[in-house]
N, CA, C and O atoms as a Tripos MOL2 file, in Angstrom:
@<TRIPOS>MOLECULE
protein
  296   295    74     0     0
PROTEIN
NO_CHARGES

@<TRIPOS>ATOM
      1 N         111.6200   98.0450  104.5920 N.3       1 GLN1
      2 CA        112.8210   97.7050  103.8500 C.3       1 GLN1
      3 C         112.5550   97.7040  102.3460 C.2       1 GLN1
      4 O         113.4110   98.0850  101.5480 O.2       1 GLN1
      5 N         111.3450   97.2660  101.9740 N.am      2 PHE2
      6 CA        110.9930   97.2300  100.5530 C.3       2 PHE2
      7 C         111.1320   98.6130   99.9280 C.2       2 PHE2
      8 O         111.7890   98.7660   98.8980 O.2       2 PHE2
      9 N         110.5170   99.6230  100.5470 N.am      3 TRP3
     10 CA        110.5380  100.9640   99.9770 C.3       3 TRP3
     11 C         111.9230  101.5860  100.0330 C.2       3 TRP3
     12 O         112.2760  102.3810   99.1620 O.2       3 TRP3
     13 N         112.7100  101.2410  101.0360 N.am      4 GLU4
     14 CA        114.0950  101.7180  101.0900 C.3       4 GLU4
     15 C         114.8780  101.1670   99.9080 C.2       4 GLU4
     16 O         115.6320  101.8950   99.2630 O.2       4 GLU4
     17 N         114.7020   99.9020   99.6300 N.am      5 ARG5
     18 CA        115.4020   99.2540   98.5020 C.3       5 ARG5
     19 C         114.9470   99.8330   97.1650 C.2       5 ARG5
     20 O         115.7720  100.1090   96.2930 O.2       5 ARG5
     21 N         113.6360  100.0190   97.0020 N.am      6 ILE6
     22 CA        113.1170  100.6040   95.7650 C.3       6 ILE6
     23 C         113.6900  102.0120   95.5750 C.2       6 ILE6
     24 O         114.1230  102.3630   94.4780 O.2       6 ILE6
     25 N         113.6940  102.8110   96.6310 N.am      7 GLY7
     26 CA        114.2400  104.1610   96.5600 C.3       7 GLY7
     27 C         115.7140  104.1730   96.1950 C.2       7 GLY7
     28 O         116.1600  105.0040   95.4040 O.2       7 GLY7
     29 N         116.4620  103.2500   96.7730 N.am      8 GLU8
     30 CA        117.8920  103.1310   96.4760 C.3       8 GLU8
     31 C         118.1080  102.8010   95.0010 C.2       8 GLU8
     32 O         118.9410  103.4220   94.3410 O.2       8 GLU8
     33 N         117.3660  101.8310   94.4860 N.am      9 LEU9
     34 CA        117.4870  101.4550   93.0730 C.3       9 LEU9
     35 C         117.1090  102.6240   92.1600 C.2       9 LEU9
     36 O         117.7940  102.8910   91.1720 O.2       9 LEU9
     37 N         116.0300  103.3100   92.4890 N.am     10 ALA10
     38 CA        115.5770  104.4390   91.6710 C.3      10 ALA10
     39 C         116.6090  105.5620   91.6570 C.2      10 ALA10
     40 O         116.8520  106.1660   90.6120 O.2      10 ALA10
     41 N         117.2170  105.8460   92.8090 N.am     11 ARG11
     42 CA        118.2500  106.8940   92.8630 C.3      11 ARG11
     43 C         119.4390  106.5530   91.9810 C.2      11 ARG11
     44 O         120.1390  107.4450   91.5020 O.2      11 ARG11
     45 N         119.6680  105.2640   91.7650 N.am     12 ARG12
     46 CA        120.7750  104.8350   90.9060 C.3      12 ARG12
     47 C         120.3840  104.8020   89.4320 C.2      12 ARG12
     48 O         121.2040  104.4810   88.5710 O.2      12 ARG12
     49 N         119.1120  105.1410   89.1440 N.am     13 GLY13
     50 CA        118.6830  105.2050   87.7500 C.3      13 GLY13
     51 C         117.9270  103.9820   87.2570 C.2      13 GLY13
     52 O         117.6060  103.8950   86.0720 O.2      13 GLY13
     53 N         117.6370  103.0420   88.1370 N.am     14 THR14
     54 CA        116.8970  101.8530   87.7460 C.3      14 THR14
     55 C         115.4050  102.1610   87.7310 C.2      14 THR14
     56 O         114.8780  102.7570   88.6700 O.2      14 THR14
     57 N         114.7340  101.7570   86.6700 N.am     15 THR15
     58 CA        113.2850  101.8930   86.6130 C.3      15 THR15
     59 C         112.6720  100.7530   87.4040 C.2      15 THR15
     60 O         112.9850   99.5870   87.1620 O.2      15 THR15
     61 N         111.8130  101.0770   88.3360 N.am     16 CYS16
     62 CA        111.1440  100.0790   89.1710 C.3      16 CYS16
     63 C         109.6490  100.1740   88.9270 C.2      16 CYS16
     64 O         109.0720  101.2600   88.9820 O.2      16 CYS16
     65 N         109.0330   99.0550   88.6610 N.am     17 ILE17
     66 CA        107.5910   99.0250   88.4670 C.3      17 ILE17
     67 C         106.9740   98.3310   89.6670 C.2      17 ILE17
     68 O         107.3100   97.1920   89.9880 O.2      17 ILE17
     69 N         106.0680   99.0350   90.3190 N.am     18 VAL18
     70 CA        105.4040   98.5250   91.5160 C.3      18 VAL18
     71 C         103.9170   98.4550   91.2090 C.2      18 VAL18
     72 O         103.3550   99.3980   90.6530 O.2      18 VAL18
     73 N         103.2850   97.3690   91.5590 N.am     19 THR19
     74 CA        101.8370   97.2800   91.4100 C.3      19 THR19
     75 C         101.2150   97.1460   92.7910 C.2      19 THR19
     76 O         101.6490   96.3310   93.6060 O.2      19 THR19
     77 N         100.1890   97.9610   93.0450 N.am     20 THR20
     78 CA         99.5720   97.9750   94.3640 C.3      20 THR20
     79 C          98.1530   98.5260   94.2760 C.2      20 THR20
     80 O          97.8300   99.3000   93.3760 O.2      20 THR20
     81 N          97.3290   98.1230   95.2030 N.am     21 HIS21
     82 CA         96.0060   98.7210   95.3520 C.3      21 HIS21
     83 C          95.9990   99.7090   96.5260 C.2      21 HIS21
     84 O          94.9680  100.3140   96.8180 O.2      21 HIS21
     85 N          97.1290   99.8700   97.1880 N.am     22 TYR22
     86 CA         97.2440  100.7730   98.3290 C.3      22 TYR22
     87 C          97.7390  102.1240   97.8390 C.2      22 TYR22
     88 O          98.8890  102.2570   97.4180 O.2      22 TYR22
     89 N          96.8800  103.1130   97.8930 N.am     23 MET23
     90 CA         97.2240  104.4140   97.3280 C.3      23 MET23
     91 C          98.2750  105.1560   98.1350 C.2      23 MET23
     92 O          98.9620  106.0140   97.5810 O.2      23 MET23
     93 N          98.4290  104.8620   99.4220 N.am     24 ASP24
     94 CA         99.5160  105.4760  100.1810 C.3      24 ASP24
     95 C         100.8640  104.9780   99.6430 C.2      24 ASP24
     96 O         101.8550  105.7070   99.6810 O.2      24 ASP24
     97 N         100.8990  103.7430   99.1470 N.am     25 GLU25
     98 CA        102.1220  103.2370   98.5110 C.3      25 GLU25
     99 C         102.3060  103.8740   97.1410 C.2      25 GLU25
    100 O         103.4130  104.2800   96.7860 O.2      25 GLU25
    101 N         101.2350  103.9630   96.3770 N.am     26 ALA26
    102 CA        101.3210  104.5450   95.0350 C.3      26 ALA26
    103 C         101.8300  105.9810   95.0850 C.2      26 ALA26
    104 O         102.5810  106.4080   94.2080 O.2      26 ALA26
    105 N         101.4230  106.7250   96.1100 N.am     27 GLU27
    106 CA        101.8490  108.1200   96.2290 C.3      27 GLU27
    107 C         103.3450  108.2700   96.4640 C.2      27 GLU27
    108 O         103.8850  109.3640   96.3000 O.2      27 GLU27
    109 N         104.0190  107.2000   96.8440 N.am     28 ARG28
    110 CA        105.4780  107.2420   97.0170 C.3      28 ARG28
    111 C         106.2060  107.2160   95.6790 C.2      28 ARG28
    112 O         107.3940  107.5320   95.6020 O.2      28 ARG28
    113 N         105.4900  106.8400   94.6330 N.am     29 CYS29
    114 CA        106.0990  106.6700   93.3110 C.3      29 CYS29
    115 C         106.1910  108.0010   92.5780 C.2      29 CYS29
    116 O         105.4220  108.9260   92.8380 O.2      29 CYS29
    117 N         107.1460  108.0800   91.6580 N.am     30 VAL30
    118 CA        107.3510  109.2900   90.8710 C.3      30 VAL30
    119 C         106.2050  109.4530   89.8730 C.2      30 VAL30
    120 O         105.6960  110.5580   89.6850 O.2      30 VAL30
    121 N         105.8020  108.3580   89.2360 N.am     31 ARG31
    122 CA        104.6950  108.3720   88.2770 C.3      31 ARG31
    123 C         103.7570  107.2230   88.5940 C.2      31 ARG31
    124 O         104.1740  106.1650   89.0670 O.2      31 ARG31
    125 N         102.4810  107.4560   88.3230 N.am     32 ILE32
    126 CA        101.4460  106.4710   88.5920 C.3      32 ILE32
    127 C         100.6680  106.2420   87.2960 C.2      32 ILE32
    128 O         100.4560  107.1690   86.5150 O.2      32 ILE32
    129 N         100.2530  105.0100   87.0820 N.am     33 ALA33
    130 CA         99.3320  104.6960   85.9860 C.3      33 ALA33
    131 C          98.1690  103.9060   86.5710 C.2      33 ALA33
    132 O          98.3720  102.9210   87.2800 O.2      33 ALA33
    133 N          96.9650  104.3400   86.2730 N.am     34 PHE34
    134 CA         95.7790  103.5900   86.6670 C.3      34 PHE34
    135 C          95.3760  102.7350   85.4760 C.2      34 PHE34
    136 O          95.1170  103.2500   84.3880 O.2      34 PHE34
    137 N          95.3260  101.4210   85.6900 N.am     35 ILE35
    138 CA         95.0470  100.4680   84.6240 C.3      35 ILE35
    139 C          93.9320   99.5350   85.0770 C.2      35 ILE35
    140 O          93.9310   99.0580   86.2120 O.2      35 ILE35
    141 N          92.9880   99.2800   84.1850 N.am     36 ALA36
    142 CA         91.9260   98.3170   84.4720 C.3      36 ALA36
    143 C          91.4930   97.6680   83.1670 C.2      36 ALA36
    144 O          91.3140   98.3480   82.1570 O.2      36 ALA36
    145 N          91.3260   96.3680   83.1910 N.am     37 ARG37
    146 CA         90.8610   95.6070   82.0270 C.3      37 ARG37
    147 C          91.6450   95.9260   80.7590 C.2      37 ARG37
    148 O          91.0790   96.0060   79.6690 O.2      37 ARG37
    149 N          92.9470   96.1050   80.9160 N.am     38 GLY38
    150 CA         93.8210   96.3500   79.7750 C.3      38 GLY38
    151 C          93.8570   97.7860   79.2900 C.2      38 GLY38
    152 O          94.5470   98.0850   78.3150 O.2      38 GLY38
    153 N          93.1360   98.6750   79.9380 N.am     39 GLY39
    154 CA         93.1240  100.0830   79.5330 C.3      39 GLY39
    155 C          93.8080  100.9620   80.5460 C.2      39 GLY39
    156 O          93.7190  100.7220   81.7500 O.2      39 GLY39
    157 N          94.4920  101.9820   80.0640 N.am     40 VAL40
    158 CA         95.1510  102.9600   80.9290 C.3      40 VAL40
    159 C          94.2220  104.1640   81.0320 C.2      40 VAL40
    160 O          93.8560  104.7650   80.0220 O.2      40 VAL40
    161 N          93.8440  104.5100   82.2600 N.am     41 PHE41
    162 CA         92.8800  105.5820   82.4730 C.3      41 PHE41
    163 C          93.5170  106.8860   82.9230 C.2      41 PHE41
    164 O          92.9170  107.9490   82.7660 O.2      41 PHE41
    165 N          94.7070  106.8260   83.4740 N.am     42 ALA42
    166 CA         95.4020  108.0420   83.9110 C.3      42 ALA42
    167 C          96.8690  107.7050   84.1220 C.2      42 ALA42
    168 O          97.2110  106.6380   84.6320 O.2      42 ALA42
    169 N          97.7320  108.6360   83.7210 N.am     43 VAL43
    170 CA         99.1730  108.4860   83.9220 C.3      43 VAL43
    171 C          99.7320  109.8450   84.3060 C.2      43 VAL43
    172 O          99.3700  110.8610   83.7130 O.2      43 VAL43
    173 N         100.6140  109.8660   85.2980 N.am     44 GLY44
    174 CA        101.2800  111.1030   85.6740 C.3      44 GLY44
    175 C         101.8200  111.0320   87.0800 C.2      44 GLY44
    176 O         101.7610  109.9910   87.7350 O.2      44 GLY44
    177 N         102.3410  112.1410   87.5330 N.am     45 THR45
    178 CA        102.8000  112.2170   88.9100 C.3      45 THR45
    179 C         101.5600  112.2460   89.8030 C.2      45 THR45
    180 O         100.4690  112.5550   89.3240 O.2      45 THR45
    181 N         101.7050  111.9330   91.0760 N.am     46 PRO46
    182 CA        100.5460  112.0470   91.9630 C.3      46 PRO46
    183 C          99.8940  113.4330   91.8990 C.2      46 PRO46
    184 O          98.6670  113.5360   91.9000 O.2      46 PRO46
    185 N         100.6990  114.4930   91.8430 N.am     47 ALA47
    186 CA        100.1480  115.8540   91.7730 C.3      47 ALA47
    187 C          99.4090  116.0920   90.4660 C.2      47 ALA47
    188 O          98.3450  116.7130   90.4650 O.2      47 ALA47
    189 N          99.9520  115.6110   89.3540 N.am     48 GLU48
    190 CA         99.2870  115.7740   88.0600 C.3      48 GLU48
    191 C          97.9500  115.0410   88.0250 C.2      48 GLU48
    192 O          96.9600  115.5560   87.5060 O.2      48 GLU48
    193 N          97.9340  113.8450   88.5790 N.am     49 ILE49
    194 CA         96.7030  113.0530   88.5620 C.3      49 ILE49
    195 C          95.6260  113.6920   89.4290 C.2      49 ILE49
    196 O          94.4800  113.8120   88.9950 O.2      49 ILE49
    197 N          95.9700  114.1010   90.6380 N.am     50 THR50
    198 CA         94.9530  114.7160   91.4950 C.3      50 THR50
    199 C          94.4540  116.0310   90.8870 C.2      50 THR50
    200 O          93.2560  116.3120   90.9260 O.2      50 THR50
    201 N          95.3450  116.8220   90.3360 N.am     51 ALA51
    202 CA         94.9350  118.0820   89.7040 C.3      51 ALA51
    203 C          94.0690  117.8160   88.4760 C.2      51 ALA51
    204 O          93.0630  118.4930   88.2620 O.2      51 ALA51
    205 N          94.4610  116.8320   87.6740 N.am     52 GLY52
    206 CA         93.7080  116.5190   86.4660 C.3      52 GLY52
    207 C          92.2880  116.0520   86.7290 C.2      52 GLY52
    208 O          91.3940  116.2740   85.9130 O.2      52 GLY52
    209 N          92.0810  115.4080   87.8660 N.am     53 PHE53
    210 CA         90.7490  114.9360   88.2310 C.3      53 PHE53
    211 C          90.0470  115.8790   89.1960 C.2      53 PHE53
    212 O          88.8950  115.6520   89.5660 O.2      53 PHE53
    213 N          90.7470  116.9480   89.6080 N.am     54 GLY54
    214 CA         90.1570  117.9080   90.5340 C.3      54 GLY54
    215 C          89.8420  117.3090   91.8920 C.2      54 GLY54
    216 O          88.8410  117.6510   92.5220 O.2      54 GLY54
    217 N          90.7100  116.4100   92.3330 N.am     55 MET55
    218 CA         90.4840  115.7380   93.6150 C.3      55 MET55
    219 C          91.6670  115.9800   94.5380 C.2      55 MET55
    220 O          92.7620  116.3240   94.0920 O.2      55 MET55
    221 N          91.4280  115.7940   95.8370 N.am     56 ALA56
    222 CA         92.4290  116.1130   96.8510 C.3      56 ALA56
    223 C          93.4860  115.0330   97.0250 C.2      56 ALA56
    224 O          94.5890  115.3220   97.4890 O.2      56 ALA56
    225 N          93.1680  113.7900   96.6600 N.am     57 SER57
    226 CA         94.1320  112.7130   96.9080 C.3      57 SER57
    227 C          94.0850  111.6710   95.8010 C.2      57 SER57
    228 O          93.0990  111.5510   95.0750 O.2      57 SER57
    229 N          95.1650  110.9280   95.6940 N.am     58 VAL58
    230 CA         95.2380  109.8260   94.7360 C.3      58 VAL58
    231 C          94.1880  108.7740   95.0880 C.2      58 VAL58
    232 O          93.6120  108.1510   94.1970 O.2      58 VAL58
    233 N          93.9420  108.5780   96.3600 N.am     59 GLU59
    234 CA         92.9230  107.6090   96.7710 C.3      59 GLU59
    235 C          91.5410  108.0050   96.2600 C.2      59 GLU59
    236 O          90.7780  107.1420   95.8250 O.2      59 GLU59
    237 N          91.2050  109.2970   96.3040 N.am     60 GLU60
    238 CA         89.9170  109.7510   95.7680 C.3      60 GLU60
    239 C          89.8230  109.4670   94.2740 C.2      60 GLU60
    240 O          88.7740  109.0460   93.7850 O.2      60 GLU60
    241 N          90.9050  109.6950   93.5530 N.am     61 VAL61
    242 CA         90.9250  109.4000   92.1120 C.3      61 VAL61
    243 C          90.7270  107.9140   91.8890 C.2      61 VAL61
    244 O          89.9330  107.5170   91.0360 O.2      61 VAL61
    245 N          91.4310  107.0930   92.6340 N.am     62 PHE62
    246 CA         91.3330  105.6370   92.5230 C.3      62 PHE62
    247 C          89.8880  105.1780   92.7330 C.2      62 PHE62
    248 O          89.3650  104.3880   91.9480 O.2      62 PHE62
    249 N          89.2510  105.6720   93.7840 N.am     63 ILE63
    250 CA         87.8690  105.2850   94.0760 C.3      63 ILE63
    251 C          86.9460  105.7230   92.9420 C.2      63 ILE63
    252 O          86.0840  104.9580   92.5100 O.2      63 ILE63
    253 N          87.1240  106.9400   92.4660 N.am     64 SER64
    254 CA         86.3080  107.4570   91.3730 C.3      64 SER64
    255 C          86.4650  106.6000   90.1120 C.2      64 SER64
    256 O          85.4770  106.2470   89.4690 O.2      64 SER64
    257 N          87.7050  106.2720   89.7670 N.am     65 LEU65
    258 CA         87.9450  105.4500   88.5810 C.3      65 LEU65
    259 C          87.3700  104.0520   88.7570 C.2      65 LEU65
    260 O          86.8330  103.4820   87.8070 O.2      65 LEU65
    261 N          87.4730  103.4950   89.9490 N.am     66 GLN66
    262 CA         86.9100  102.1700   90.1970 C.3      66 GLN66
    263 C          85.3930  102.1920   90.0340 C.2      66 GLN66
    264 O          84.8120  101.2690   89.4630 O.2      66 GLN66
    265 N          84.7660  103.2290   90.5260 N.am     67 GLN67
    266 CA         83.3130  103.3390   90.3960 C.3      67 GLN67
    267 C          82.9100  103.4930   88.9320 C.2      67 GLN67
    268 O          81.9570  102.8590   88.4780 O.2      67 GLN67
    269 N          83.6280  104.3280   88.2010 N.am     68 ARG68
    270 CA         83.3420  104.5180   86.7670 C.3      68 ARG68
    271 C          83.5730  103.2220   86.0060 C.2      68 ARG68
    272 O          82.7680  102.8440   85.1550 O.2      68 ARG68
    273 N          84.6750  102.5400   86.3120 N.am     69 GLU69
    274 CA         85.0150  101.3050   85.6030 C.3      69 GLU69
    275 C          83.9680  100.2300   85.8730 C.2      69 GLU69
    276 O          83.6070   99.4760   84.9690 O.2      69 GLU69
    277 N          83.4860  100.1550   87.0910 N.am     70 SER70
    278 CA         82.4970   99.1240   87.4260 C.3      70 SER70
    279 C          81.1570   99.4000   86.7370 C.2      70 SER70
    280 O          80.3640   98.4820   86.5280 O.2      70 SER70
    281 N          80.9080  100.6590   86.3850 N.am     71 ARG71
    282 CA         79.7010  101.0080   85.6350 C.3      71 ARG71
    283 C          79.9440  100.9260   84.1360 C.2      71 ARG71
    284 O          79.0240  101.1210   83.3410 O.2      71 ARG71
    285 N          81.2050  100.6330   83.7430 N.am     72 GLY72
    286 CA         81.5380  100.5410   82.3290 C.3      72 GLY72
    287 C          81.7620  101.8760   81.6600 C.2      72 GLY72
    288 O          81.7010  101.9770   80.4350 O.2      72 GLY72
    289 N          82.0220  102.9080   82.4550 N.am     73 ALA73
    290 CA         82.1770  104.2520   81.8960 C.3      73 ALA73
    291 C          83.5780  104.8010   82.0230 C.2      73 ALA73
    292 O          83.7910  105.9770   81.7270 O.2      73 ALA73
    293 N          84.5400  104.0110   82.4450 N.am     74 ALA74
    294 CA         85.8980  104.5250   82.6140 C.3      74 ALA74
    295 C          86.5260  104.6620   81.2660 C.2      74 ALA74
    296 O          87.6790  105.0800   81.1630 O.2      74 ALA74
@<TRIPOS>BOND
     1     1     2 1
     2     2     3 1
     3     3     4 2
     4     3     5 am
     5     5     6 1
     6     6     7 1
     7     7     8 2
     8     7     9 am
     9     9    10 1
    10    10    11 1
    11    11    12 2
    12    11    13 am
    13    13    14 1
    14    14    15 1
    15    15    16 2
    16    15    17 am
    17    17    18 1
    18    18    19 1
    19    19    20 2
    20    19    21 am
    21    21    22 1
    22    22    23 1
    23    23    24 2
    24    23    25 am
    25    25    26 1
    26    26    27 1
    27    27    28 2
    28    27    29 am
    29    29    30 1
    30    30    31 1
    31    31    32 2
    32    31    33 am
    33    33    34 1
    34    34    35 1
    35    35    36 2
    36    35    37 am
    37    37    38 1
    38    38    39 1
    39    39    40 2
    40    39    41 am
    41    41    42 1
    42    42    43 1
    43    43    44 2
    44    43    45 am
    45    45    46 1
    46    46    47 1
    47    47    48 2
    48    47    49 am
    49    49    50 1
    50    50    51 1
    51    51    52 2
    52    51    53 am
    53    53    54 1
    54    54    55 1
    55    55    56 2
    56    55    57 am
    57    57    58 1
    58    58    59 1
    59    59    60 2
    60    59    61 am
    61    61    62 1
    62    62    63 1
    63    63    64 2
    64    63    65 am
    65    65    66 1
    66    66    67 1
    67    67    68 2
    68    67    69 am
    69    69    70 1
    70    70    71 1
    71    71    72 2
    72    71    73 am
    73    73    74 1
    74    74    75 1
    75    75    76 2
    76    75    77 am
    77    77    78 1
    78    78    79 1
    79    79    80 2
    80    79    81 am
    81    81    82 1
    82    82    83 1
    83    83    84 2
    84    83    85 am
    85    85    86 1
    86    86    87 1
    87    87    88 2
    88    87    89 am
    89    89    90 1
    90    90    91 1
    91    91    92 2
    92    91    93 am
    93    93    94 1
    94    94    95 1
    95    95    96 2
    96    95    97 am
    97    97    98 1
    98    98    99 1
    99    99   100 2
   100    99   101 am
   101   101   102 1
   102   102   103 1
   103   103   104 2
   104   103   105 am
   105   105   106 1
   106   106   107 1
   107   107   108 2
   108   107   109 am
   109   109   110 1
   110   110   111 1
   111   111   112 2
   112   111   113 am
   113   113   114 1
   114   114   115 1
   115   115   116 2
   116   115   117 am
   117   117   118 1
   118   118   119 1
   119   119   120 2
   120   119   121 am
   121   121   122 1
   122   122   123 1
   123   123   124 2
   124   123   125 am
   125   125   126 1
   126   126   127 1
   127   127   128 2
   128   127   129 am
   129   129   130 1
   130   130   131 1
   131   131   132 2
   132   131   133 am
   133   133   134 1
   134   134   135 1
   135   135   136 2
   136   135   137 am
   137   137   138 1
   138   138   139 1
   139   139   140 2
   140   139   141 am
   141   141   142 1
   142   142   143 1
   143   143   144 2
   144   143   145 am
   145   145   146 1
   146   146   147 1
   147   147   148 2
   148   147   149 am
   149   149   150 1
   150   150   151 1
   151   151   152 2
   152   151   153 am
   153   153   154 1
   154   154   155 1
   155   155   156 2
   156   155   157 am
   157   157   158 1
   158   158   159 1
   159   159   160 2
   160   159   161 am
   161   161   162 1
   162   162   163 1
   163   163   164 2
   164   163   165 am
   165   165   166 1
   166   166   167 1
   167   167   168 2
   168   167   169 am
   169   169   170 1
   170   170   171 1
   171   171   172 2
   172   171   173 am
   173   173   174 1
   174   174   175 1
   175   175   176 2
   176   175   177 am
   177   177   178 1
   178   178   179 1
   179   179   180 2
   180   179   181 am
   181   181   182 1
   182   182   183 1
   183   183   184 2
   184   183   185 am
   185   185   186 1
   186   186   187 1
   187   187   188 2
   188   187   189 am
   189   189   190 1
   190   190   191 1
   191   191   192 2
   192   191   193 am
   193   193   194 1
   194   194   195 1
   195   195   196 2
   196   195   197 am
   197   197   198 1
   198   198   199 1
   199   199   200 2
   200   199   201 am
   201   201   202 1
   202   202   203 1
   203   203   204 2
   204   203   205 am
   205   205   206 1
   206   206   207 1
   207   207   208 2
   208   207   209 am
   209   209   210 1
   210   210   211 1
   211   211   212 2
   212   211   213 am
   213   213   214 1
   214   214   215 1
   215   215   216 2
   216   215   217 am
   217   217   218 1
   218   218   219 1
   219   219   220 2
   220   219   221 am
   221   221   222 1
   222   222   223 1
   223   223   224 2
   224   223   225 am
   225   225   226 1
   226   226   227 1
   227   227   228 2
   228   227   229 am
   229   229   230 1
   230   230   231 1
   231   231   232 2
   232   231   233 am
   233   233   234 1
   234   234   235 1
   235   235   236 2
   236   235   237 am
   237   237   238 1
   238   238   239 1
   239   239   240 2
   240   239   241 am
   241   241   242 1
   242   242   243 1
   243   243   244 2
   244   243   245 am
   245   245   246 1
   246   246   247 1
   247   247   248 2
   248   247   249 am
   249   249   250 1
   250   250   251 1
   251   251   252 2
   252   251   253 am
   253   253   254 1
   254   254   255 1
   255   255   256 2
   256   255   257 am
   257   257   258 1
   258   258   259 1
   259   259   260 2
   260   259   261 am
   261   261   262 1
   262   262   263 1
   263   263   264 2
   264   263   265 am
   265   265   266 1
   266   266   267 1
   267   267   268 2
   268   267   269 am
   269   269   270 1
   270   270   271 1
   271   271   272 2
   272   271   273 am
   273   273   274 1
   274   274   275 1
   275   275   276 2
   276   275   277 am
   277   277   278 1
   278   278   279 1
   279   279   280 2
   280   279   281 am
   281   281   282 1
   282   282   283 1
   283   283   284 2
   284   283   285 am
   285   285   286 1
   286   286   287 1
   287   287   288 2
   288   287   289 am
   289   289   290 1
   290   290   291 1
   291   291   292 2
   292   291   293 am
   293   293   294 1
   294   294   295 1
   295   295   296 2
@<TRIPOS>SUBSTRUCTURE
     1 GLN1         2 RESIDUE 1 A GLN
     2 PHE2         6 RESIDUE 1 A PHE
     3 TRP3        10 RESIDUE 1 A TRP
     4 GLU4        14 RESIDUE 1 A GLU
     5 ARG5        18 RESIDUE 1 A ARG
     6 ILE6        22 RESIDUE 1 A ILE
     7 GLY7        26 RESIDUE 1 A GLY
     8 GLU8        30 RESIDUE 1 A GLU
     9 LEU9        34 RESIDUE 1 A LEU
    10 ALA10       38 RESIDUE 1 A ALA
    11 ARG11       42 RESIDUE 1 A ARG
    12 ARG12       46 RESIDUE 1 A ARG
    13 GLY13       50 RESIDUE 1 A GLY
    14 THR14       54 RESIDUE 1 A THR
    15 THR15       58 RESIDUE 1 A THR
    16 CYS16       62 RESIDUE 1 A CYS
    17 ILE17       66 RESIDUE 1 A ILE
    18 VAL18       70 RESIDUE 1 A VAL
    19 THR19       74 RESIDUE 1 A THR
    20 THR20       78 RESIDUE 1 A THR
    21 HIS21       82 RESIDUE 1 A HIS
    22 TYR22       86 RESIDUE 1 A TYR
    23 MET23       90 RESIDUE 1 A MET
    24 ASP24       94 RESIDUE 1 A ASP
    25 GLU25       98 RESIDUE 1 A GLU
    26 ALA26      102 RESIDUE 1 A ALA
    27 GLU27      106 RESIDUE 1 A GLU
    28 ARG28      110 RESIDUE 1 A ARG
    29 CYS29      114 RESIDUE 1 A CYS
    30 VAL30      118 RESIDUE 1 A VAL
    31 ARG31      122 RESIDUE 1 A ARG
    32 ILE32      126 RESIDUE 1 A ILE
    33 ALA33      130 RESIDUE 1 A ALA
    34 PHE34      134 RESIDUE 1 A PHE
    35 ILE35      138 RESIDUE 1 A ILE
    36 ALA36      142 RESIDUE 1 A ALA
    37 ARG37      146 RESIDUE 1 A ARG
    38 GLY38      150 RESIDUE 1 A GLY
    39 GLY39      154 RESIDUE 1 A GLY
    40 VAL40      158 RESIDUE 1 A VAL
    41 PHE41      162 RESIDUE 1 A PHE
    42 ALA42      166 RESIDUE 1 A ALA
    43 VAL43      170 RESIDUE 1 A VAL
    44 GLY44      174 RESIDUE 1 A GLY
    45 THR45      178 RESIDUE 1 A THR
    46 PRO46      182 RESIDUE 1 A PRO
    47 ALA47      186 RESIDUE 1 A ALA
    48 GLU48      190 RESIDUE 1 A GLU
    49 ILE49      194 RESIDUE 1 A ILE
    50 THR50      198 RESIDUE 1 A THR
    51 ALA51      202 RESIDUE 1 A ALA
    52 GLY52      206 RESIDUE 1 A GLY
    53 PHE53      210 RESIDUE 1 A PHE
    54 GLY54      214 RESIDUE 1 A GLY
    55 MET55      218 RESIDUE 1 A MET
    56 ALA56      222 RESIDUE 1 A ALA
    57 SER57      226 RESIDUE 1 A SER
    58 VAL58      230 RESIDUE 1 A VAL
    59 GLU59      234 RESIDUE 1 A GLU
    60 GLU60      238 RESIDUE 1 A GLU
    61 VAL61      242 RESIDUE 1 A VAL
    62 PHE62      246 RESIDUE 1 A PHE
    63 ILE63      250 RESIDUE 1 A ILE
    64 SER64      254 RESIDUE 1 A SER
    65 LEU65      258 RESIDUE 1 A LEU
    66 GLN66      262 RESIDUE 1 A GLN
    67 GLN67      266 RESIDUE 1 A GLN
    68 ARG68      270 RESIDUE 1 A ARG
    69 GLU69      274 RESIDUE 1 A GLU
    70 SER70      278 RESIDUE 1 A SER
    71 ARG71      282 RESIDUE 1 A ARG
    72 GLY72      286 RESIDUE 1 A GLY
    73 ALA73      290 RESIDUE 1 A ALA
    74 ALA74      294 RESIDUE 1 A ALA
């Protein structure tokens, strides 16, 4: 029901901001931003983000960014 409601609001032109660690949920969104410790590491559509990182899925990008961020290199 949550995603049905979000989709309905978005179709009517309402901007909806969703925060999640579940990448299957993030992939439902029109645009995604990866944010950690106050920094934005990637912004775009799911297709733009996966292409920009040369990875097959948003989840792979998320894992890669988490690993880089934990090493202080994001």
